[in-house]
N, C-alpha and C positions, 0 to 999 in steps of 0.2 A: 362675640369674636375676641374682645379682651380677655374674657374669662378662659377661653382656649388657649391663648399665648400664656396664660400664668400655670395652667395645668400642664402644657408642655414643657415650659420653662423648669418646674417645679421636679418634673420626671427626669429630664436630662440632666439637673441638678443631681438628685439623687443617684442617677445610674452613674455619674461622673465619678461622685464621691466613693464610691464603692471600688473605683479602679485607681482613685490618685491619693497622695499624701505630701510631706514637707521634703525639702532639700535643703542644702548647705543656705542657698541664698532663697528666700522666698520670692514667688513669682506673682504676689499680689500687687496691684495697682491701688486698691481704694482698704482692701481689708488688712487689720494688723493683728499679728499674732503675737506671742508672747517672748519672741526671740527678739534680744536686744542687740545694739551695738557694742561690740567688745571695746573695754575701757581703753582711753587714749586713741582710738582708731577714728579716723574721719574719712566717710564715705561722700563722695559728690557724685550726684545724679542730674542728669539732663533728660528731661522726658517732655512729652506733649501730648495734648490730645486733640483728636481731628474728627469731623464730624461728618456724615452724609445727610444732608438737609432735607426737610419734606419740601414739597412744592411751594414756592413763593418765599421760602428761607434762603440764608445766605450762607455758603461754606466758611469755615473758618478754622484757624490753626492756632493752638492755644499752647505755647512752650512754657516750662518750668524749672527752675535749677534749685536743686535741694541739696543743702549741706547738713549732714547727719554726724554728730559728735557722741562718742562714747563716756559721758561724765564718770560715770561708775558702772560697775556690772549691773545694776538695778536701776539707772538713769540713762535715757538717751535723750539729747536735745536735738533739734531741727530747725533751721532757718529756710523758707522758702522765698523766692523771688518768681514773679508771675508776669507774663506778658499776655497778648493776644492780637491774632492778625484776622481781619475779616475781609472776604474778597467783595471789590467794590465798594470799600469803606475806608479804614486806616488800621494802622499797627499802633498799639499803645502799650505802656506799660499798666498793670492793674492792681498791683499791691505786692504786700508781703504779708507771711505768717511765720509766728515763731511758737513752735510745738515742743512739748515735753511730755514722756511716757515714763511712768513709774512702776515698777515691778514691785509689790510690797511684799511677797514670800521669797525668801532664799531659794528653796529647793524646787525641783520639779515636783508637780503634783497631778494628778489625775486631771483636773481643771485649772488652769494658772490665769489668776486675774491680772489684768495691767489696768493701771489708771493713766488716762489721757487729758492734757490740759494745752488748749490752743488759743492763743490771740491772733486775730485776722485783722488787717488793717487794707482791705481792699476795696473796689468799686464794683458797681454792678456790671460791667462788662467782663468781669473774670469769668472763663471758659472752661478752666481746667477741670470742672467738676470733680473734685477730689472725694467729695463726698456731697450727697443729694439730701439733706434735711428740707424740711418743710414742703413748697410745692415745686412745680417745676420752674427752670430758670426763664428769664427773657430772652429769647434769643432772635427777637424782630426788631427791637428799637436799635437804632444806628448809636455807634459807640461815641459821638459827641453828646447824646444824651446821656448814655448810661455812666460813662466817665464821671461825670458830675455827681452822681448818686454814691455815696460814701457808706460801706459797710465796716463798721468797727464791731466786732462780734468775739464773744467768748464761747468756746465750743469744748465740750466735754466729752468722752467715750467710756463705756466701760468694755474693756477687751476680756473675751473668755477665749482661752485656746490651749487645744491639747493635741499632743503627740501620741497618736496610736499606731504601733509599731512602724510602719514606713510612712505613714501618711499623717498630715496635719489638718485639724478642723479649727477653724476660728470662726467666732460672731463678734460684731461690733453694734453696740446700741448707742445712738447720738443724740446728744441734747446740746441745743444752741441757742444763743441769746444776742441778738443783733440790738445793739445799744443805740444805732444810729435810725432806726425806723420802728415803728410800732406793729412788730408783726407778731407779737407773743413769744412764747419758747417754743422753738422748732424741734422736730425728731425725725431721725432717719436710722436706718440700719443697712449692714452689710454680713454676708456669710460666705465664707471662702473653704474650698477643701482643696489640698495639693501633695503631691509627692514626687520624689526625685524617679525618672524612668528606670534607674537601677541603684542599687544600695551597694552592690560590691564592686570595688575598683578593679578594673580590666587589668591591671599590672602594666600597661603601658602609657607612654605620655601622649596621649590622644586626645584632642579636644573635642571630637566628634562622637567619642564614646558615649554610651547612653546616660553613664554616671553624671555627666556633666550638663544634662537636660533635665527640667524638672517641666510638670504640667499641672492643671488643676482647672477649677472653675469659681466665679463670683458671682454672687446676685445682690443686688443693691437699690436703693432708692429711697424716696422721702415717706414719712408719716405724718405729714401735717403739721399742724400747730395746736397750741391751747387754744386758738381761735377755731379750729377743727381739725382734730384727730381723725386720721384714717388715712384711705389710699386713694379718696377723690382728688382728681385734679394734681395728681403727683407723678414723677418722673421714674420708671423701674427698668433695670437692665439685667440680662443675664450675659456673663460674659467668659468665655475660655481664656486662661492665661499660660503662657509660656516663658520659661527663662533658660537662658544659654549661659554656663560659666565659659566665657571666651579664653580667661587666663585666670591666675590664681587669684588676682584682685578685681576683675572686671566680669560684668554681666549685661547681657542684652535681654530686655523683657518685650514683650509683645500681646497686645489683647484685643481682640475684635467683639464689643459688646452690643449685642443686639437689643432695641427699644422694646418695652412690652405694651407701652400704654401710647395713647394719642399724644400724650405729653412729651414722651421721650423723643429723642431722634431716631430714625430709624437705623443707625448704626454708629458706633463711637469707636474710632480706632486709636489705641494709645501704642505709644512706643515708648522705651527707656533704656538707658545706658548709663550705668553705675560705675565707679571706680574708687576702690578702698584704699586709702594710706595709711599702713599699719604703723602703729607708733608714732602717729602726728603728735600727740601731746606731749611726749618725752623729747622729740626732734625740736618742736619748738620752744621747750623750755631751755633746751641745751643752747638753741641760737640765742637766748635773751639771756646767757649767763647762770641759768639756774640749774638745780642737780639734774643728769639725764636720767 
């Protein structure tokens, strides 16, 4: 049954990839592409992951807040603050992450590499599932147990991304090391395709026009670790992704992910709202007496 799910997922992914590509704002939740934050701009995003649990598991809601700043045209830095609330259990703060993305090549190429480095200081109750390296997460133990298990992890990604006509293709390969536990080096992946629904502006000030919407598909999951590389006992999802540019600075995102293995939740719902403050760096510098 699992192999049939994989075949169906890959066929859907390939079919949707022919129809889809890249918008001004990426609709992805998991996959990174090569587009960086504009220098001096600050994007604030509030997102959440909510699951539909299997029998015997508990419903949870995992929000996070993301601050993304364009340090230079080829360097973007982000801070994540994360929490989690489990039905019939408790609501807790699960930790923070500091992320940096570096684009080594100046110009646009057929394939654009980006180097990703992240430090995580979270606990085992974390549920945002921003990536799924290694095996499946523990969703059955109570928060009182999981919050005491610390994860201090260094994570790297190789991001490869291309813009082909109106659509974007992106792939991420993840390598992570948890220094708090003896889990070996863990691996994961994600692939995404997306495109705007229209590339020509309608000529009217219309927020419901097709050029303000983008859609695509992601597939992502874990690949085990150095203790056991492969797909065994790992979680995998296929997820359509949608984004709506509701104003010049604000974007709404939505993604329903379908689990492909027994270790996955049946469905993961992701919601996100982001707002970009243009010229934040120069405004902050001016506020403290620096040069505008």
